[in-house]
LOFI-506320 format. One record per residue: x, y, z of N, C-alpha, C in turn; chain; residue in three letters; residue number from 1. Coordinates in nm, 3 decimals. Atoms other than C-alpha are relative to their C-alpha. Layout:
N
<r n_px="X" n_py="Y" n_pz="Z" ca_px="X" ca_py="Y" ca_pz="Z" c_px="X" c_py="Y" c_pz="Z" unit="A" code="ala" pos="NUM"/>
...
REM end
This chain:
101
<r n_px="0.164" n_py="-0.068" n_pz="0.048" ca_px="-26.303" ca_py="-6.940" ca_pz="-13.455" c_px="0.020" c_py="0.085" c_pz="0.137" unit="A" code="met" pos="1"/>
<r n_px="0.012" n_py="-0.102" n_pz="-0.091" ca_px="-26.423" ca_py="-6.646" ca_pz="-13.265" c_px="-0.147" c_py="0.039" c_pz="0.005" unit="A" code="ile" pos="2"/>
<r n_px="0.192" n_py="0.012" n_pz="-0.039" ca_px="-26.722" ca_py="-6.620" ca_pz="-13.056" c_px="0.015" c_py="0.158" c_pz="0.035" unit="A" code="met" pos="3"/>
<r n_px="0.049" n_py="-0.142" n_pz="0.010" ca_px="-26.867" ca_py="-6.263" ca_pz="-13.070" c_px="-0.142" c_py="0.022" c_pz="0.120" unit="A" code="arg" pos="4"/>
<r n_px="0.175" n_py="-0.043" n_pz="-0.078" ca_px="-27.116" ca_py="-6.166" ca_pz="-12.757" c_px="-0.018" c_py="0.149" c_pz="-0.005" unit="A" code="ile" pos="5"/>
<r n_px="0.036" n_py="-0.125" n_pz="0.041" ca_px="-27.306" ca_py="-5.881" ca_pz="-12.871" c_px="-0.128" c_py="0.052" c_pz="0.080" unit="A" code="phe" pos="6"/>
<r n_px="0.118" n_py="-0.034" n_pz="-0.049" ca_px="-27.559" ca_py="-5.711" ca_pz="-12.631" c_px="-0.072" c_py="0.138" c_pz="-0.008" unit="A" code="gln" pos="7"/>
<r n_px="0.090" n_py="-0.087" n_pz="-0.007" ca_px="-27.817" ca_py="-5.457" ca_pz="-12.629" c_px="-0.073" c_py="0.023" c_pz="0.125" unit="A" code="val" pos="8"/>
<r n_px="0.138" n_py="-0.089" n_pz="-0.073" ca_px="-28.044" ca_py="-5.208" ca_pz="-12.393" c_px="-0.068" c_py="0.088" c_pz="-0.062" unit="A" code="val" pos="9"/>
<r n_px="0.123" n_py="-0.096" n_pz="0.108" ca_px="-28.326" ca_py="-5.058" ca_pz="-12.583" c_px="-0.017" c_py="0.119" c_pz="0.112" unit="A" code="thr" pos="10"/>
<r n_px="0.056" n_py="-0.086" n_pz="-0.076" ca_px="-28.412" ca_py="-4.742" ca_pz="-12.495" c_px="-0.135" c_py="-0.024" c_pz="0.064" unit="A" code="arg" pos="11"/>
<r n_px="0.146" n_py="0.032" n_pz="-0.013" ca_px="-28.765" ca_py="-4.721" ca_pz="-12.297" c_px="-0.093" c_py="0.022" c_pz="-0.061" unit="A" code="pro" pos="12"/>
<r n_px="0.096" n_py="0.008" n_pz="0.078" ca_px="-29.035" ca_py="-4.788" ca_pz="-12.441" c_px="0.005" c_py="-0.013" c_pz="-0.121" unit="A" code="gly" pos="13"/>
<r n_px="-0.027" n_py="0.033" n_pz="0.142" ca_px="-28.861" ca_py="-4.933" ca_pz="-12.733" c_px="0.024" c_py="-0.141" c_pz="-0.024" unit="A" code="lys" pos="14"/>
<r n_px="0.034" n_py="0.132" n_pz="-0.058" ca_px="-28.897" ca_py="-5.278" ca_pz="-12.612" c_px="-0.050" c_py="-0.067" c_pz="-0.126" unit="A" code="glu" pos="15"/>
<r n_px="0.029" n_py="0.074" n_pz="0.130" ca_px="-29.144" ca_py="-5.409" ca_pz="-12.869" c_px="0.030" c_py="0.048" c_pz="-0.168" unit="A" code="glu" pos="16"/>
<r n_px="-0.067" n_py="-0.032" n_pz="0.135" ca_px="-29.011" ca_py="-5.225" ca_pz="-13.192" c_px="0.108" c_py="-0.052" c_pz="-0.016" unit="A" code="glu" pos="17"/>
<r n_px="-0.107" n_py="0.052" n_pz="0.015" ca_px="-28.698" ca_py="-5.345" ca_pz="-13.120" c_px="-0.032" c_py="-0.167" c_pz="-0.023" unit="A" code="phe" pos="18"/>
<r n_px="-0.005" n_py="0.145" n_pz="-0.006" ca_px="-28.801" ca_py="-5.709" ca_pz="-13.082" c_px="-0.047" c_py="-0.026" c_pz="-0.129" unit="A" code="ser" pos="19"/>
<r n_px="0.002" n_py="0.017" n_pz="0.122" ca_px="-28.947" ca_py="-5.685" ca_pz="-13.407" c_px="0.115" c_py="0.018" c_pz="-0.099" unit="A" code="lys" pos="20"/>
<r n_px="-0.113" n_py="-0.024" n_pz="0.089" ca_px="-28.621" ca_py="-5.550" ca_pz="-13.569" c_px="0.065" c_py="-0.152" c_pz="0.074" unit="A" code="phe" pos="21"/>
<r n_px="-0.080" n_py="0.150" n_pz="-0.042" ca_px="-28.442" ca_py="-5.895" ca_pz="-13.358" c_px="-0.066" c_py="-0.058" c_pz="-0.096" unit="A" code="phe" pos="22"/>
<r n_px="0.014" n_py="0.131" n_pz="0.061" ca_px="-28.666" ca_py="-6.126" ca_pz="-13.488" c_px="-0.047" c_py="0.015" c_pz="-0.151" unit="A" code="phe" pos="23"/>
<r n_px="0.024" n_py="0.005" n_pz="0.140" ca_px="-28.750" ca_py="-5.976" ca_pz="-13.821" c_px="0.081" c_py="0.040" c_pz="-0.123" unit="A" code="gly" pos="24"/>
<r n_px="-0.116" n_py="-0.021" n_pz="0.103" ca_px="-28.433" ca_py="-5.872" ca_pz="-13.945" c_px="0.151" c_py="-0.064" c_pz="0.055" unit="A" code="thr" pos="25"/>
<r n_px="-0.162" n_py="0.056" n_pz="-0.046" ca_px="-28.126" ca_py="-5.926" ca_pz="-13.722" c_px="-0.006" c_py="-0.158" c_pz="-0.007" unit="A" code="ala" pos="26"/>
<r n_px="-0.022" n_py="0.148" n_pz="-0.020" ca_px="-28.162" ca_py="-6.281" ca_pz="-13.658" c_px="0.002" c_py="-0.111" c_pz="-0.157" unit="A" code="ile" pos="27"/>
<r n_px="-0.001" n_py="0.097" n_pz="0.156" ca_px="-28.238" ca_py="-6.405" ca_pz="-14.052" c_px="0.095" c_py="0.065" c_pz="-0.052" unit="A" code="pro" pos="28"/>
<r n_px="-0.057" n_py="-0.049" n_pz="0.053" ca_px="-28.009" ca_py="-6.162" ca_pz="-14.128" c_px="0.227" c_py="-0.046" c_pz="0.042" unit="A" code="leu" pos="29"/>
<r n_px="-0.120" n_py="0.077" n_pz="-0.071" ca_px="-27.694" ca_py="-6.313" ca_pz="-13.896" c_px="-0.001" c_py="-0.178" c_pz="-0.031" unit="A" code="met" pos="30"/>
<r n_px="0.019" n_py="0.129" n_pz="0.021" ca_px="-27.823" ca_py="-6.640" ca_pz="-13.960" c_px="0.049" c_py="-0.051" c_pz="-0.169" unit="A" code="arg" pos="31"/>
<r n_px="-0.035" n_py="0.027" n_pz="0.155" ca_px="-27.753" ca_py="-6.582" ca_pz="-14.356" c_px="0.152" c_py="0.043" c_pz="-0.043" unit="A" code="gly" pos="32"/>
<r n_px="-0.147" n_py="-0.088" n_pz="0.040" ca_px="-27.412" ca_py="-6.412" ca_pz="-14.302" c_px="0.097" c_py="-0.113" c_pz="-0.020" unit="A" code="thr" pos="33"/>
<r n_px="-0.093" n_py="0.083" n_pz="0.035" ca_px="-27.122" ca_py="-6.602" ca_pz="-14.499" c_px="0.113" c_py="0.004" c_pz="0.123" unit="A" code="lys" pos="34"/>
<r n_px="-0.104" n_py="0.032" n_pz="-0.148" ca_px="-26.848" ca_py="-6.704" ca_pz="-14.198" c_px="-0.056" c_py="0.002" c_pz="0.101" unit="A" code="gly" pos="35"/>
<r n_px="0.079" n_py="0.043" n_pz="-0.140" ca_px="-27.087" ca_py="-6.747" ca_pz="-13.925" c_px="-0.011" c_py="-0.178" c_pz="0.030" unit="A" code="ile" pos="36"/>
<r n_px="0.009" n_py="0.143" n_pz="-0.102" ca_px="-27.056" ca_py="-7.117" ca_pz="-13.746" c_px="-0.117" c_py="-0.006" c_pz="0.048" unit="A" code="val" pos="37"/>
<r n_px="0.149" n_py="0.008" n_pz="-0.114" ca_px="-27.365" ca_py="-7.077" ca_pz="-13.498" c_px="-0.008" c_py="0.137" c_pz="0.015" unit="A" code="ser" pos="38"/>
<r n_px="0.069" n_py="-0.090" n_pz="-0.101" ca_px="-27.555" ca_py="-6.801" ca_pz="-13.396" c_px="-0.137" c_py="-0.030" c_pz="0.068" unit="A" code="val" pos="39"/>
<r n_px="0.121" n_py="0.032" n_pz="-0.136" ca_px="-27.770" ca_py="-6.806" ca_pz="-13.080" c_px="-0.028" c_py="0.126" c_pz="0.067" unit="A" code="leu" pos="40"/>
<r n_px="0.106" n_py="-0.155" n_pz="-0.064" ca_px="-28.003" ca_py="-6.519" ca_pz="-13.000" c_px="-0.094" c_py="-0.035" c_pz="0.096" unit="A" code="pro" pos="41"/>
<r n_px="0.080" n_py="-0.021" n_pz="-0.130" ca_px="-28.124" ca_py="-6.419" ca_pz="-12.662" c_px="-0.105" c_py="0.112" c_pz="-0.005" unit="A" code="gly" pos="42"/>
<r n_px="0.068" n_py="-0.053" n_pz="-0.005" ca_px="-28.417" ca_py="-6.284" ca_pz="-12.655" c_px="-0.019" c_py="0.089" c_pz="0.144" unit="A" code="ala" pos="43"/>
<r n_px="0.033" n_py="-0.053" n_pz="-0.141" ca_px="-28.531" ca_py="-6.019" ca_pz="-12.356" c_px="-0.130" c_py="-0.119" c_pz="0.086" unit="A" code="ala" pos="44"/>
<r n_px="0.075" n_py="0.086" n_pz="-0.086" ca_px="-28.706" ca_py="-6.197" ca_pz="-12.054" c_px="-0.036" c_py="0.098" c_pz="0.078" unit="A" code="arg" pos="45"/>
<r n_px="0.111" n_py="-0.091" n_pz="-0.080" ca_px="-28.973" ca_py="-6.048" ca_pz="-11.821" c_px="0.079" c_py="0.058" c_pz="0.108" unit="A" code="pro" pos="46"/>
<r n_px="-0.061" n_py="-0.064" n_pz="-0.042" ca_px="-28.716" ca_py="-5.950" ca_pz="-11.592" c_px="0.102" c_py="0.103" c_pz="0.004" unit="A" code="asp" pos="47"/>
<r n_px="-0.077" n_py="-0.097" n_pz="0.076" ca_px="-28.499" ca_py="-5.771" ca_pz="-11.796" c_px="-0.076" c_py="0.065" c_pz="-0.131" unit="A" code="his" pos="48"/>
<r n_px="0.056" n_py="-0.056" n_pz="0.129" ca_px="-28.743" ca_py="-5.645" ca_pz="-12.084" c_px="0.063" c_py="0.078" c_pz="-0.071" unit="A" code="pro" pos="49"/>
<r n_px="-0.055" n_py="-0.064" n_pz="0.056" ca_px="-28.525" ca_py="-5.452" ca_pz="-12.242" c_px="0.152" c_py="-0.013" c_pz="-0.078" unit="A" code="arg" pos="50"/>
<r n_px="-0.147" n_py="0.098" n_pz="0.098" ca_px="-28.185" ca_py="-5.686" ca_pz="-12.310" c_px="-0.034" c_py="-0.071" c_pz="-0.090" unit="A" code="glu" pos="51"/>
<r n_px="-0.007" n_py="0.175" n_pz="0.096" ca_px="-28.111" ca_py="-5.888" ca_pz="-12.609" c_px="0.133" c_py="-0.007" c_pz="-0.043" unit="A" code="phe" pos="52"/>
<r n_px="-0.130" n_py="0.019" n_pz="0.019" ca_px="-27.848" ca_py="-6.023" ca_pz="-12.694" c_px="0.052" c_py="-0.110" c_pz="-0.140" unit="A" code="ser" pos="53"/>
<r n_px="-0.018" n_py="0.109" n_pz="0.082" ca_px="-27.638" ca_py="-6.263" ca_pz="-12.969" c_px="0.147" c_py="-0.047" c_pz="0.026" unit="A" code="phe" pos="54"/>
<r n_px="-0.163" n_py="0.068" n_pz="0.006" ca_px="-27.329" ca_py="-6.495" ca_pz="-12.938" c_px="-0.017" c_py="-0.085" c_pz="-0.119" unit="A" code="val" pos="55"/>
<r n_px="-0.037" n_py="0.022" n_pz="0.125" ca_px="-27.196" ca_py="-6.552" ca_pz="-13.257" c_px="0.126" c_py="-0.064" c_pz="-0.024" unit="A" code="met" pos="56"/>
<r n_px="-0.139" n_py="0.050" n_pz="-0.015" ca_px="-26.900" ca_py="-6.796" ca_pz="-13.328" c_px="0.044" c_py="0.012" c_pz="-0.188" unit="A" code="val" pos="57"/>
<r n_px="-0.084" n_py="-0.018" n_pz="0.092" ca_px="-26.694" ca_py="-6.703" ca_pz="-13.633" c_px="0.077" c_py="-0.076" c_pz="-0.040" unit="A" code="trp" pos="58"/>
<r n_px="-0.099" n_py="0.105" n_pz="0.037" ca_px="-26.519" ca_py="-6.912" ca_pz="-13.839" c_px="0.150" c_py="0.081" c_pz="0.019" unit="A" code="lys" pos="59"/>
<r n_px="-0.113" n_py="-0.072" n_pz="-0.052" ca_px="-26.241" ca_py="-6.652" ca_pz="-13.829" c_px="0.035" c_py="0.166" c_pz="0.003" unit="A" code="asp" pos="60"/>
<r n_px="0.067" n_py="-0.169" n_pz="-0.020" ca_px="-26.141" ca_py="-6.278" ca_pz="-13.804" c_px="-0.018" c_py="0.054" c_pz="-0.147" unit="A" code="leu" pos="61"/>
<r n_px="0.023" n_py="-0.083" n_pz="0.173" ca_px="-26.116" ca_py="-6.250" ca_pz="-14.199" c_px="-0.131" c_py="0.025" c_pz="-0.032" unit="A" code="val" pos="62"/>
<r n_px="0.173" n_py="-0.014" n_pz="0.024" ca_px="-26.476" ca_py="-6.342" ca_pz="-14.194" c_px="-0.087" c_py="0.093" c_pz="0.076" unit="A" code="ser" pos="63"/>
<r n_px="0.038" n_py="-0.074" n_pz="-0.077" ca_px="-26.581" ca_py="-6.145" ca_pz="-13.939" c_px="-0.005" c_py="0.144" c_pz="-0.054" unit="A" code="leu" pos="64"/>
<r n_px="-0.019" n_py="-0.140" n_pz="0.064" ca_px="-26.403" ca_py="-5.801" ca_pz="-14.074" c_px="-0.060" c_py="-0.031" c_pz="-0.133" unit="A" code="gln" pos="65"/>
<r n_px="0.071" n_py="-0.008" n_pz="0.178" ca_px="-26.563" ca_py="-5.935" ca_pz="-14.428" c_px="-0.155" c_py="0.073" c_pz="0.054" unit="A" code="ala" pos="66"/>
<r n_px="0.155" n_py="-0.057" n_pz="0.010" ca_px="-26.909" ca_py="-5.831" ca_pz="-14.273" c_px="0.000" c_py="0.150" c_pz="0.119" unit="A" code="phe" pos="67"/>
<r n_px="0.045" n_py="-0.146" n_pz="-0.055" ca_px="-26.830" ca_py="-5.535" ca_pz="-14.017" c_px="0.107" c_py="0.079" c_pz="0.006" unit="A" code="val" pos="68"/>
<r n_px="-0.106" n_py="-0.108" n_pz="0.012" ca_px="-26.496" ca_py="-5.385" ca_pz="-14.134" c_px="0.115" c_py="-0.024" c_pz="0.064" unit="A" code="gly" pos="69"/>
<r n_px="-0.114" n_py="0.020" n_pz="-0.083" ca_px="-26.160" ca_py="-5.372" ca_pz="-13.996" c_px="0.025" c_py="0.006" c_pz="0.128" unit="A" code="gln" pos="70"/>
<r n_px="0.015" n_py="-0.042" n_pz="-0.092" ca_px="-26.289" ca_py="-5.226" ca_pz="-13.727" c_px="-0.092" c_py="-0.089" c_pz="0.106" unit="A" code="asp" pos="71"/>
<r n_px="0.126" n_py="0.081" n_pz="-0.040" ca_px="-26.444" ca_py="-5.521" ca_pz="-13.562" c_px="-0.022" c_py="-0.005" c_pz="0.171" unit="A" code="tyr" pos="72"/>
<r n_px="0.022" n_py="0.013" n_pz="-0.153" ca_px="-26.402" ca_py="-5.439" ca_pz="-13.194" c_px="-0.113" c_py="0.115" c_pz="0.023" unit="A" code="glu" pos="73"/>
<r n_px="0.103" n_py="-0.074" n_pz="-0.017" ca_px="-26.694" ca_py="-5.166" ca_pz="-13.206" c_px="-0.133" c_py="-0.089" c_pz="-0.089" unit="A" code="asn" pos="74"/>
<r n_px="0.119" n_py="0.035" n_pz="0.050" ca_px="-27.057" ca_py="-5.260" ca_pz="-13.273" c_px="-0.004" c_py="0.040" c_pz="-0.126" unit="A" code="pro" pos="75"/>
<r n_px="0.057" n_py="-0.030" n_pz="0.092" ca_px="-27.214" ca_py="-5.298" ca_pz="-13.591" c_px="-0.101" c_py="0.055" c_pz="-0.004" unit="A" code="his" pos="76"/>
<r n_px="0.133" n_py="-0.039" n_pz="-0.021" ca_px="-27.523" ca_py="-5.091" ca_pz="-13.624" c_px="-0.083" c_py="0.026" c_pz="-0.117" unit="A" code="val" pos="77"/>
<r n_px="0.097" n_py="-0.021" n_pz="0.157" ca_px="-27.787" ca_py="-5.145" ca_pz="-13.887" c_px="-0.092" c_py="0.132" c_pz="0.058" unit="A" code="asp" pos="78"/>
<r n_px="0.077" n_py="-0.121" n_pz="0.020" ca_px="-27.954" ca_py="-4.848" ca_pz="-13.922" c_px="-0.172" c_py="0.026" c_pz="0.040" unit="A" code="pro" pos="79"/>
<r n_px="0.200" n_py="0.061" n_pz="-0.050" ca_px="-28.337" ca_py="-4.960" ca_pz="-13.862" c_px="0.049" c_py="-0.020" c_pz="0.170" unit="A" code="ala" pos="80"/>
<r n_px="0.026" n_py="-0.041" n_pz="-0.159" ca_px="-28.187" ca_py="-4.994" ca_pz="-13.482" c_px="0.091" c_py="0.113" c_pz="0.083" unit="A" code="glu" pos="81"/>
<r n_px="-0.073" n_py="-0.124" n_pz="-0.083" ca_px="-27.990" ca_py="-4.676" ca_pz="-13.431" c_px="-0.055" c_py="0.049" c_pz="0.134" unit="A" code="ala" pos="82"/>
<r n_px="0.044" n_py="-0.072" n_pz="-0.080" ca_px="-28.233" ca_py="-4.508" ca_pz="-13.275" c_px="-0.101" c_py="-0.055" c_pz="0.149" unit="A" code="glu" pos="83"/>
<r n_px="0.081" n_py="0.093" n_pz="-0.139" ca_px="-28.407" ca_py="-4.820" ca_pz="-13.062" c_px="0.048" c_py="-0.020" c_pz="0.112" unit="A" code="leu" pos="84"/>
<r n_px="-0.092" n_py="0.032" n_pz="-0.105" ca_px="-28.095" ca_py="-4.867" ca_pz="-12.847" c_px="0.049" c_py="0.080" c_pz="0.074" unit="A" code="val" pos="85"/>
<r n_px="-0.069" n_py="-0.089" n_pz="-0.099" ca_px="-27.980" ca_py="-4.702" ca_pz="-12.551" c_px="0.164" c_py="-0.067" c_pz="-0.004" unit="A" code="glu" pos="86"/>
<r n_px="-0.138" n_py="0.042" n_pz="-0.034" ca_px="-27.665" ca_py="-4.890" ca_pz="-12.516" c_px="0.017" c_py="-0.158" c_pz="-0.055" unit="A" code="thr" pos="87"/>
<r n_px="-0.028" n_py="0.134" n_pz="0.028" ca_px="-27.450" ca_py="-5.185" ca_pz="-12.664" c_px="0.091" c_py="-0.043" c_pz="0.061" unit="A" code="arg" pos="88"/>
<r n_px="-0.119" n_py="0.061" n_pz="-0.104" ca_px="-27.172" ca_py="-5.424" ca_pz="-12.521" c_px="0.069" c_py="-0.084" c_pz="-0.144" unit="A" code="ser" pos="89"/>
<r n_px="-0.103" n_py="0.087" n_pz="0.080" ca_px="-26.917" ca_py="-5.621" ca_pz="-12.737" c_px="0.144" c_py="-0.041" c_pz="0.049" unit="A" code="leu" pos="90"/>
<r n_px="-0.162" n_py="0.046" n_pz="-0.057" ca_px="-26.676" ca_py="-5.879" ca_pz="-12.652" c_px="0.048" c_py="-0.132" c_pz="-0.093" unit="A" code="lys" pos="91"/>
<r n_px="-0.074" n_py="0.115" n_pz="0.114" ca_px="-26.460" ca_py="-6.141" ca_pz="-12.842" c_px="0.088" c_py="-0.083" c_pz="0.075" unit="A" code="his" pos="92"/>
<r n_px="-0.065" n_py="0.153" n_pz="-0.060" ca_px="-26.334" ca_py="-6.454" ca_pz="-12.726" c_px="0.070" c_py="-0.128" c_pz="-0.096" unit="A" code="tyr" pos="93"/>
<r n_px="-0.089" n_py="0.139" n_pz="0.092" ca_px="-26.099" ca_py="-6.726" ca_pz="-12.915" c_px="-0.073" c_py="-0.159" c_pz="0.076" unit="A" code="asp" pos="94"/>
<r n_px="0.111" n_py="0.137" n_pz="-0.012" ca_px="-26.345" ca_py="-7.046" ca_pz="-12.910" c_px="0.063" c_py="-0.122" c_pz="0.081" unit="A" code="leu" pos="95"/>
<r n_px="-0.089" n_py="0.135" n_pz="-0.032" ca_px="-26.247" ca_py="-7.338" ca_pz="-12.702" c_px="-0.071" c_py="-0.108" c_pz="-0.091" unit="A" code="val" pos="96"/>
<r n_px="0.038" n_py="0.093" n_pz="0.109" ca_px="-26.284" ca_py="-7.597" ca_pz="-12.963" c_px="-0.032" c_py="-0.148" c_pz="0.101" unit="A" code="asp" pos="97"/>
<r n_px="0.022" n_py="0.114" n_pz="-0.036" ca_px="-26.426" ca_py="-7.893" ca_pz="-12.778" c_px="-0.091" c_py="-0.094" c_pz="-0.049" unit="A" code="asp" pos="98"/>
<r n_px="0.091" n_py="0.077" n_pz="0.103" ca_px="-26.607" ca_py="-8.045" ca_pz="-13.053" c_px="-0.160" c_py="0.036" c_pz="-0.008" unit="A" code="gly" pos="99"/>
<r n_px="0.149" n_py="-0.012" n_pz="0.020" ca_px="-26.964" ca_py="-7.879" ca_pz="-13.023" c_px="0.000" c_py="0.043" c_pz="-0.061" unit="A" code="ser" pos="100"/>
<r n_px="0.053" n_py="-0.097" n_pz="0.119" ca_px="-26.957" ca_py="-7.675" ca_pz="-13.256" c_px="0.043" c_py="-0.072" c_pz="-0.136" unit="A" code="val" pos="101"/>
REM end
């Protein structure tokens, strides 16, 4: 399984608008995506109000690529979020199977 960690920093002043997208679009989309074993969304905290994240566990690379395309190393950007986000970061890891997922 593949653990994918996706983090964004919103543009200044776009926190509320991105939060609506995050809760109303992004979370439901990811939870309903075939091939995802687990989705852990992380909302902004008061000390970092512009930072949001997802930790996703994908069944395999084939499932991840079916969603984002062959170039899975670059963030998949929904058109609705494109103008709201200042920076994005993305990392992939092999999940350590300790029986918890």
